[in-house]
C-alpha positions in Angstrom: 0.0 0.0 0.0 1.0 3.6 -0.5 2.7 5.2 2.6 0.2 6.7 5.0 -2.8 5.8 3.0 -5.2 6.7 5.8 -8.2 4.8 7.1 -10.1 5.0 3.9 -7.2 3.6 2.0 -6.9 0.8 4.5 -10.5 -0.2 4.2 -10.3 -0.2 0.4 -7.7 -2.9 0.6 -9.2 -6.4 0.5 -6.4 -8.1 2.5 -6.6 -5.6 5.4 -10.4 -5.7 5.3 -10.5 -9.4 5.7 -7.9 -9.4 8.6 -9.8 -6.6 10.3 -13.1 -8.5 10.0 -11.5 -11.7 11.3 -10.5 -9.7 14.4 -14.0 -8.3 14.7 -15.8 -11.6 14.3 -13.6 -13.4 16.8 -13.4 -10.3 19.1 -17.1 -10.8 19.9 -16.0 -13.9 21.8 -12.8 -12.4 23.3 -14.7 -10.9 26.2 -17.9 -12.9 26.0 -16.5 -16.2 26.9 -14.6 -14.9 29.9 -17.9 -13.8 31.5 -19.8 -16.9 30.4 -17.2 -19.3 31.7 -17.0 -17.4 35.0 -20.8 -17.5 35.5 -21.1 -21.2 34.6 -18.2 -22.3 36.8 -19.5 -20.3 39.8 -23.0 -21.6 39.3 -21.8 -25.2 39.3 -19.1 -25.0 42.0 -20.0 -21.9 44.1 -16.3 -21.4 44.4 -14.5 -18.1 43.4 -11.3 -20.1 43.5 -12.5 -22.3 40.6 -13.5 -19.2 38.6 -9.9 -17.9 39.1 -8.5 -21.3 38.0 -10.5 -21.3 34.8 -9.5 -17.6 34.1 -5.9 -18.5 34.7 -6.1 -21.4 32.3 -7.1 -18.9 29.6 -4.1 -16.7 30.4 -1.4 -19.3 30.8 -0.7 -19.8 27.1 0.5 -16.2 26.8 3.7 -17.2 28.7 4.5 -19.5 25.8 4.1 -16.7 23.3 7.7 -16.9 22.2 7.0 -20.5 21.1 4.1 -19.3 19.0 6.4 -16.7 17.5 8.9 -19.4 16.5 6.2 -21.6 15.0 5.0 -18.6 13.0 8.5 -18.2 11.5 8.3 -21.8 10.2 4.7 -22.2 9.0 3.0 -19.8 6.5 1.0 -17.3 8.5 -2.2 -17.7 6.5 -2.1 -21.4 7.1 -1.7 -20.8 10.8 -4.6 -18.4 11.1 -6.9 -20.8 9.2 -5.9 -23.7 11.4 -6.4 -21.7 14.6 -9.8 -20.5 13.6 -10.9 -24.0 12.6 -9.6 -25.5 15.9 -11.4 -22.8 18.1 -14.6 -23.2 16.1 -14.5 -26.9 16.7 -13.8 -26.4 20.4 -16.8 -24.2 20.8 -18.9 -26.7 18.8 -17.9 -29.5 21.2 -18.6 -27.4 24.3 -22.0 -26.3 22.9 -22.9 -29.9 22.1 -21.9 -31.1 25.6 -24.0 -28.3 27.1 -27.1 -29.0 25.1 -26.8 -32.7 25.9 -26.4 -31.8 29.6 -23.0 -33.5 29.7 -20.9 -30.4 30.3 -18.5 -30.4 33.3 -16.2 -27.8 34.7 -13.1 -29.6 33.4 -14.5 -29.3 29.9 -14.7 -25.5 30.3 -11.2 -25.4 31.8 -9.8 -27.4 28.9 -11.7 -25.2 26.4 -10.3 -22.1 28.1 -6.8 -23.4 27.6 -7.3 -24.0 23.9 -9.0 -20.7 23.4 -6.2 -19.0 25.3 -3.7 -20.5 22.9 -5.5 -18.9 20.0 -5.5 -15.5 21.6 -1.8 -15.9 22.4 -1.1 -16.3 18.7 -2.8 -13.0 17.8 0.4 -10.9 17.9 2.7 -13.2 15.9 0.1 -14.3 13.4 -2.9 -11.9 12.7 -1.2 -8.6 13.7 2.0 -9.6 11.9 -0.1 -10.3 8.8 -1.8 -6.8 9.1 1.7 -5.2 9.1 2.6 -7.3 6.0 -0.5 -6.1 4.2 -0.5 -2.4 5.0 3.2 -1.7 5.3 5.0 -0.1 8.2 3.9 3.5 7.5 0.2 2.4 7.9 0.7 0.0 10.8 -0.1 2.6 13.5 -3.4 3.6 11.9 -4.3 -0.1 11.2 -3.5 -1.2 14.8 -5.4 1.8 16.3 -8.5 1.0 14.2 -8.2 -2.7 15.0 -8.2 -1.9 18.8 -11.0 0.6 18.4 -13.1 -2.3 17.0 -12.1 -4.7 19.7 -12.9 -2.3 22.5 -16.3 -1.4 20.9 -17.0 -5.2 21.1 -15.8 -5.2 24.7 -18.8 -3.0 25.5 -21.3 -5.4 23.9 -19.8 -8.8 24.2 -20.2 -9.5 28.0 -23.8 -8.2 27.9 -24.6 -10.4 25.0 -23.0 -13.4 26.7 -25.0 -12.8 29.9 -28.2 -12.4 28.0 -27.8 -15.6 26.0 -26.8 -17.5 29.1 -29.9 -16.3 31.0 -32.2 -17.1 28.1 -30.9 -20.5 26.8 -28.2 -21.6 29.1 -24.4 -21.9 28.6 -24.7 -23.8 25.3 -26.1 -20.7 23.5 -23.0 -18.5 23.9 -20.8 -21.4 22.8 -23.0 -21.9 19.8 -22.4 -18.2 19.0 -18.7 -18.9 19.1 -19.1 -21.5 16.4 -20.9 -18.9 14.2 -18.3 -16.2 14.8 -15.2 -18.4 14.2 -16.9 -20.1 11.3 -17.4 -16.7 9.7 -13.8 -15.7 10.5 -12.6 -19.0 8.8 -14.6 -18.2 5.6 -12.9 -14.8 5.6 -9.4 -16.3 6.1 -10.0 -18.8 3.2 -10.1 -15.7 1.0 -6.7 -14.4 2.0 -4.1 -14.4 -0.8 -1.5 -17.2 -0.7 1.2 -14.6 -1.3 0.9 -13.6 2.3 1.9 -17.1 3.4 5.6 -17.1 2.9 7.3 -18.2 6.1 10.1 -16.1 7.5 13.8 -17.1 7.4 14.6 -19.6 10.1 17.5 -21.3 11.8 17.8 -25.0 11.9 17.0 -25.2 15.7 14.4 -23.4 17.8 17.1 -22.4 20.3 19.0 -20.6 17.5 15.8 -18.7 16.5 15.4 -17.6 20.1 19.0 -16.4 20.3 18.5 -14.4 17.1 15.4 -12.8 18.5 17.2 -11.8 21.7 20.0 -10.3 19.5 17.5 -8.1 17.7 16.0 -7.0 21.1 19.4 -6.1 22.4 20.3 -4.2 19.3 17.1 -2.1 19.4 16.7 0.4 22.2 13.1 1.0 21.1 12.1 -2.7 21.4 14.0 -3.0 24.7 12.0 0.0 26.0 8.7 -1.3 24.7 9.2 -4.7 26.4 10.3 -3.1 29.6 7.3 -0.8 29.7 5.0 -3.7 28.8 6.3 -5.8 31.7 6.1 -3.0 34.2 2.7 -1.8 33.3 1.2 -5.4 33.1 2.7 -6.2 36.5 2.0 -2.9 38.4 -0.7 -1.1 36.4 -3.3 -3.3 34.7 -4.1 -5.5 37.8 -6.2 -2.6 39.1 -9.0 -4.0 36.9 -9.3 -7.1 39.3 -10.2 -4.7 42.1 -13.0 -2.9 40.3 -15.7 -5.2 41.8 -14.2 -5.0 45.3 -13.8 -1.2 45.4 -17.2 -0.7 43.7 -19.0 -2.8 46.3 -17.1 -2.2 49.5 -15.8 1.4 49.1 -18.3 3.1 46.7 -21.3 1.0 48.0 -22.5 0.6 44.4 -25.2 -1.8 43.3 -24.2 -4.8 41.2 -25.5 -3.0 38.1 -23.4 0.1 38.9 -20.3 -2.1 39.5 -20.9 -3.5 36.0 -21.1 0.0 34.7 -17.7 0.8 36.1 -16.2 -2.0 34.0 -18.1 -0.9 31.0 -16.8 2.7 31.2 -13.3 1.4 31.1 -14.1 -0.2 27.8 -15.8 3.1 26.7 -12.6 5.0 27.4 -10.6 2.4 25.5 -12.9 2.7 22.5 -12.8 6.5 22.5 -9.0 6.5 22.9 -8.6 4.2 20.0 -10.8 6.3 17.8 -8.9 9.4 18.6 -5.6 7.6 17.9 -6.8 6.2 14.6 -7.6 9.8 13.5 -4.4 11.5 14.7 -1.5 9.0 14.9 1.5 9.6 12.7 4.7 7.5 12.6 6.8 10.2 14.2 4.5 10.1 17.3 4.3 6.3 17.8 6.7 6.3 20.7 5.2 9.3 22.4 1.7 8.0 22.1 2.9 4.7 23.6 4.4 6.4 26.6 1.4 8.8 27.0 -1.0 5.9 27.0 1.1 4.0 29.6 1.2 7.0 32.0 -2.6 7.5 31.5 -3.2 3.9 32.6 -1.1 4.3 35.7 -2.5 7.8 36.6 -6.1 6.6 36.0 -5.5 3.6 38.3 -4.1 5.9 41.0 -7.2 8.1 40.7 -9.5 5.1 40.9 -7.7 3.8 44.0 -7.8 7.2 45.8 -11.4 8.2 44.7 -14.2 7.8 47.2 -16.7 9.1 44.7 -18.5 7.0 42.1 -18.3 9.8 39.5 -14.6 10.4 40.1 -14.1 6.7 39.7 -15.9 6.7 36.4 -13.7 9.5 35.1 -10.5 7.8 36.4 -11.5 4.5 34.6 -12.3 6.4 31.4 -8.7 7.8 31.5 -7.2 4.4 32.3 -9.2 2.8 29.4 -8.2 5.4 26.9 -4.6 5.0 27.9 -4.9 1.3 27.6 -6.0 1.6 24.0 -3.0 3.9 23.1 -0.6 1.6 24.9 -1.9 -1.6 23.3 -2.1 -0.2 19.7 1.3 1.4 19.8 2.9 -1.6 21.7 2.4 -3.9 18.6 3.1 -1.0 16.2 6.5 -0.2 17.8 7.7 -3.8 17.8 6.6 -4.3 14.2 8.1 -1.0 13.0 11.5 -1.7 14.5 11.9 -5.4 13.6 13.4 -6.6 10.4 10.6 -7.9 8.1 11.8 -11.6 8.2 11.9 -11.7 12.1 8.5 -10.1 12.9 6.6 -13.2 14.0 9.4 -14.2 16.4 9.6 -10.8 18.0 5.8 -10.6 18.3 6.0 -13.9 20.2 8.6 -12.4 22.6 6.2 -9.5 23.2 3.3 -11.9 23.9 5.5 -13.8 26.5 6.3 -10.4 28.1 2.6 -9.6 28.4 2.0 -13.1 29.8 4.7 -12.8 32.5 3.2 -9.5 33.5 -0.1 -11.2 34.3 1.5 -12.5 37.5 0.9 -9.0 38.8 -2.8 -9.9 39.4 -1.6 -12.4 42.1 0.5 -9.6 43.5 -2.4 -7.3 43.6 -4.5 -9.8 45.5 -1.9 -10.2 48.1 -1.5 -6.4 48.5 -5.2 -6.0 48.8 -5.4 -8.6 51.6 -2.6 -6.7 53.5 -3.5 -3.0 52.8 -7.0 -3.0 51.5 -8.1 -2.7 47.9 -7.8 1.1 47.5 -4.3 1.3 48.9 -3.2 -1.7 46.9 -4.4 -0.2 43.6 -3.0 3.3 44.3 0.3 1.9 45.6 0.8 -0.5 42.8 0.0 2.1 40.2 2.4 4.5 41.8 5.1 1.9 41.4 4.0 1.7 37.7 4.6 5.5 37.4 8.0 5.2 38.9 8.9 2.3 36.6 7.7 4.2 33.6 9.8 7.3 34.5 12.8 5.0 34.7 12.0 3.4 31.3 11.6 6.8 29.7 15.0 7.8 31.1 16.8 4.6 30.3 15.4 4.3 26.8 15.0 7.8 25.5 14.6 6.4 21.9 11.0 5.7 22.9 10.0 9.3 22.7 12.7 11.2 20.8 12.0 12.0 17.1 14.5 10.5 14.7 15.6 7.9 17.2 15.9 5.1 14.6 18.6 6.9 12.7 20.4 7.9 15.9 20.3 4.3 17.1 21.6 3.0 13.8 18.6 0.6 13.4 17.8 -1.2 10.2 15.0 0.0 8.0 11.8 -1.7 9.2 11.1 -3.6 6.0 14.6 -4.7 5.5 15.9 -8.2 6.3 17.8 -8.7 9.5 21.4 -7.3 9.5 24.2 -9.7 8.9 25.3 -10.1 12.5 21.7 -11.1 13.4 20.8 -13.0 10.2 23.7 -15.4 10.4 22.9 -19.0 11.1 24.4 -20.0 14.4 
């Protein structure tokens, strides 16, 4: 595509349009099945611990994101996305069938969560890498921002739709919707051109691929900074979301419906932030938008922890949600824009593993809340996130300085890996 084609140019391109619609079709289930699985498991077991176990099963595959990245360097990406969509559609079909036959058990849902989590862990090295391949580096920021705007819009509707289907027809109905959504996505994927399927250059052994990926990380101050910020924010910042029900009920004395609204306004902020970013983002501002979004998440979390007012909490969560969309969109964009074209799947896998490791912060937040109370835990952890972000901005100034790629001596984003990285070890 032409450099900086704009959103209209992106939507006119058939390849991008299919990849975006695949994200939209599957994104309906991204948030829906978390809610449905939690409701079902709690209804059956009455145990919050079991709900946490099933949720954790869905997140565990992210830690193995680097392996998904290595796989994506060896298998054509279009083939991988088709296979993944078919497997998840089949998984939902099995769960729906078991539910309608009244044979569904908790371990079935847990196993399904693990398989579904593996698909979502492949999003960065597969679908988003394909988006960058289709639109080119100059358009990646706009494409990722629009993709996240769509995902966050579905975040508003997905959980509500899942709860309504569950209440009306039982747990089988949301799983049946998953079959429809992933079936539609698979039909779209079958129309992707085979020219996008060329696998990246690989080394004979997985270990060598991993070493080469680390060499690229070490050689790029931007990627180092992005990974560091991602780890810090996922560990100290984002776990505030797990305390929304606790603070809403015990501190703000909100009704269950109002507590649900708190979670929804976070999604509203994320959608609005992504829309603004889609309209305004330019390549020269990728790094600054990434850092601005990161600070907005942390400051919004601090405001939420310190607020004793429902309306102030709403405003704080809108700020945090908007920051999250800037952070998430520019996170992928930065890694893709500063990685040699033939190593992108592997580096996106490394990014996914970094995100997965940061999820351990949720356990840290639970322990802090038990010791200090939820508000202090949220505010204190988010304050640590601010301090960590300041350090990252100081340690890796290439994140926010214009012209940093030339100053750092990095390769052009669509070029192959430099010789010292591309060599076969």
